[in-house]
C-alpha positions as CSV (number, residue, x, y, z in Angstrom):
1,M,69.2,36.7,8.4
2,L,71.4,35.7,5.5
3,E,73.3,33.2,7.6
4,I,70.3,30.9,7.9
5,A,69.4,31.1,4.2
6,P,71.0,27.8,3.3
7,Q,69.4,26.0,6.2
8,L,66.0,27.5,5.3
9,A,66.4,26.5,1.7
10,S,67.2,22.9,2.6
11,V,64.1,22.8,4.8
12,V,61.8,24.4,2.2
13,L,63.2,22.3,-0.7
14,Q,63.3,19.1,1.4
15,E,66.4,17.8,-0.3
16,S,66.2,14.5,1.6
17,A,62.6,13.5,1.2
18,P,59.5,15.6,0.5
19,A,57.3,16.5,3.4
20,I,54.1,15.6,1.4
21,P,54.1,13.1,-1.4
22,P,53.2,14.6,-4.8
23,L,49.8,13.0,-5.1
24,S,48.8,14.1,-1.6
25,A,49.9,17.6,-2.4
26,A,47.8,17.6,-5.5
27,A,44.8,16.3,-3.6
28,L,45.3,19.0,-1.0
29,G,45.5,21.7,-3.6
30,V,42.3,20.7,-5.3
31,G,40.6,20.2,-2.0
32,L,41.5,23.7,-0.8
33,A,40.4,25.2,-4.1
34,A,37.1,23.4,-3.8
35,F,36.7,24.6,-0.3
36,G,37.5,28.2,-1.3
37,A,35.0,28.0,-4.2
38,G,32.3,26.7,-1.9
39,Y,32.9,29.5,0.6
40,A,32.7,32.1,-2.1
41,E,29.5,30.6,-3.6
42,R,27.9,30.8,-0.2
43,G,27.7,34.6,-0.3
44,I,27.3,34.9,-4.0
45,G,24.4,32.5,-4.1
46,S,22.4,34.1,-1.4
47,A,23.0,37.6,-3.0
48,A,22.0,36.2,-6.4
49,I,18.7,34.7,-5.0
50,G,17.9,38.0,-3.4
51,A,18.6,40.0,-6.6
52,V,16.5,37.6,-8.7
53,A,13.6,37.9,-6.2
54,E,13.8,41.7,-6.6
55,D,14.2,41.7,-10.4
56,E,13.9,38.7,-12.7
57,D,16.1,40.2,-15.3
58,L,19.1,39.7,-13.1
59,F,18.8,35.9,-13.4
60,T,21.6,35.5,-16.1
61,Q,24.0,37.8,-14.3
62,G,23.3,36.0,-11.0
63,L,23.9,32.6,-12.6
64,I,27.2,33.8,-14.1
65,F,28.4,35.2,-10.8
66,T,27.3,32.0,-9.0
67,V,29.2,29.7,-11.4
68,L,32.3,31.9,-11.6
69,P,34.1,30.5,-8.5
70,E,33.8,27.0,-9.8
71,T,36.3,27.9,-12.5
72,L,38.9,28.0,-9.7
73,V,38.4,24.2,-9.1
74,I,38.5,23.5,-12.8
75,L,41.7,25.5,-13.1
76,A,43.2,23.6,-10.1
77,L,42.3,20.2,-11.8
78,V,43.8,21.3,-15.1
79,A,47.0,22.5,-13.4
80,I,47.3,19.1,-11.6
81,F,46.9,17.2,-14.9
82,L,49.5,19.4,-16.6
83,V,52.1,19.0,-13.8
84,Q,51.8,15.2,-13.6
């Protein structure tokens, strides 16, 4: 396993040319973060609507839980701006 470590490192680091240009990698990262947040909100939103239908006092808690995955996208955007 240790014999192939230099070859593996050269493939991973792409010493000759990057496999994905930096701006494309940034767009891919933000897009995947947005997809993950949307997937998480799918279940959270339906659960929050059901909870609010049962008890209206849970509206604030449901709203906070629904908005929470969006912080993932905001964090991805901030990280992209910090790296560039």
